[in-house]
N, C-alpha and C positions, 0 to 999 in steps of 0.2 A: 362181913359181919356174916355171924351163924343165924340159922335160923331156929325159932323153937320148937321142940319137938312134943307134940301131942302125949300126955302122958294119963296113964289109968282114971287120976281123978277130973282130968278132961274130959273123958270117954264116961265116966260115972255121971259127972253133974249136966252133960247132956243129954243122956239118956235119961236120967230124973226130969228133966224138963219136959222132955218126950211125954213124958208118962200122964205128967201134970198138966201139962195139954190136952191131950185126949181124956183123961178124966174129966176135967173141965167143959170140954165140948160134949160128953155125954150128961153132966148136970145139967147142963143149960138146954140140950135137948129135951130133955125128962122134964123139964120146967116148963116147956112150951105146952100152948094148947093142942088139943088133937088135930086141930086142921092144920098147924104149923109144924107139926110132927109129922103128916101124912107129908108135904112140900119135902122135907128132909130125907123120908124113907121110900118115897115111891117116885122120885123123880131122879134125873141125872146130876141133880146138885153135888153130891158127894164125888162123884168121879168129876166133876169139873174144879171142885177144891182140891182133889189131889195134883190134878193136871196142873192148875196155877201153882201149888206149893211145890211140886216136883220141879216147873219151869222156872220158878223164883231161886230155889236150891241150886240147881245147875248154873243157871246165871251167876248167882254170888262165887261159885267154884271157879268159873270160866272165866271170869273177868281178870286183868291183870293188877296184881298188888300193886299199889303207890310205893315207890321206891324210898328207903328208910323206914 
């Protein structure tokens, strides 16, 4: 069986989803009270989120795909 190659459409859709997620996170953060915003901006919370997100993405890439 031949594997399906990623095309320009797939890349553009994925990039669009990433932009929407980031903009959504910015809006949600802006709507938080000042105390909660301080937690987001003045603690290593964003670093932890980035590390966990990167780890999840690498795990998804590295795991074997089921046959078929």
